C-alpha positions in Angstrom: 0.0 0.0 0.0 1.3 3.5 -0.8 3.0 4.9 2.3 4.4 1.6 3.5 8.1 2.1 4.3 10.9 0.2 6.0 14.0 1.6 7.6 17.2 -0.5 7.8 19.9 0.5 10.2 23.3 -1.0 9.1 26.7 -1.0 10.9 29.3 0.4 8.4 32.2 -0.9 10.4 33.6 2.6 11.0 31.8 3.0 14.3 28.8 4.7 12.7 25.5 3.4 11.5 23.9 4.1 8.1 20.1 4.3 7.7 18.5 3.1 4.4 14.8 3.5 3.6 12.7 1.7 1.1 9.1 2.8 0.6 6.1 1.9 -1.5 6.0 4.8 -3.9 2.8 4.1 -5.9 -0.7 2.7 -5.1 -0.8 -1.1 -5.2 2.8 -1.6 -4.3 4.1 -3.1 -1.0 7.4 -3.6 0.8 8.5 -7.1 1.6 11.2 -8.1 4.0 12.9 -11.5 3.7 15.8 -13.1 5.6 17.8 -16.1 4.9 21.3 -17.4 4.4 23.0 -14.5 6.0 21.1 -11.9 3.9 18.3 -9.5 4.6 16.4 -8.4 1.5 14.0 -5.5 1.5 12.0 -5.0 -1.8 9.3 -2.8 -3.1 7.0 -5.2 -5.0 4.2 -4.6 -7.5 0.8 -6.3 -7.3 2.1 -9.1 -9.6 5.1 -9.8 -7.3 7.7 -8.2 -9.6 10.4 -6.3 -7.6 10.9 -2.7 -8.4 13.6 -1.7 -6.0 15.6 -4.2 -3.9 18.1 -3.6 -1.1 20.3 -6.6 0.1 22.2 -6.3 3.4 24.5 -8.8 5.3 22.5 -10.0 8.3 25.5 -9.7 10.5 25.7 -6.0 9.8 22.0 -5.2 10.2 21.3 -3.5 13.6 17.6 -2.9 13.2 14.7 -3.1 10.8 11.9 -0.7 11.5 8.6 -1.2 9.5 6.2 1.8 9.2 2.8 0.6 7.9 0.7 3.1 5.9 -2.0 5.0 7.6 -5.5 3.9 6.4 -7.8 6.6 5.2 -10.3 5.7 7.9 -7.7 6.3 10.6 -6.9 9.8 9.5 -8.6 12.3 11.9 -10.3 15.4 10.5 -10.5 14.0 7.0 -13.4 15.4 5.0 -16.1 13.1 3.9 -17.2 12.7 0.3 -19.9 15.3 -0.6 -22.0 12.5 -2.1 -22.1 10.6 1.2 -23.3 13.6 3.2 -26.0 14.3 0.6 -27.3 10.7 0.8 -27.6 11.0 4.6 -29.7 14.1 4.3 -32.1 12.4 1.9 -32.9 9.6 4.4 
């Protein structure tokens, strides 16, 4: 879903950490995180499952993976309702 994003904090070996971010940039895309065989892979994936952007990191260097799910439209406070819906309520 648009707005999904994942932050990956990686140890660079110099005493500092580097932060990478991969986000779902268009509607219908999602961000998948997979781990295995010493690798952490974070990919922006289309509806068909085709990867658009992929980041691969050594699992021994990854400090943290922070997932930020998208905010649903129903969860947003103060959002205006559709004019058609308010008109239908007045007709009833």
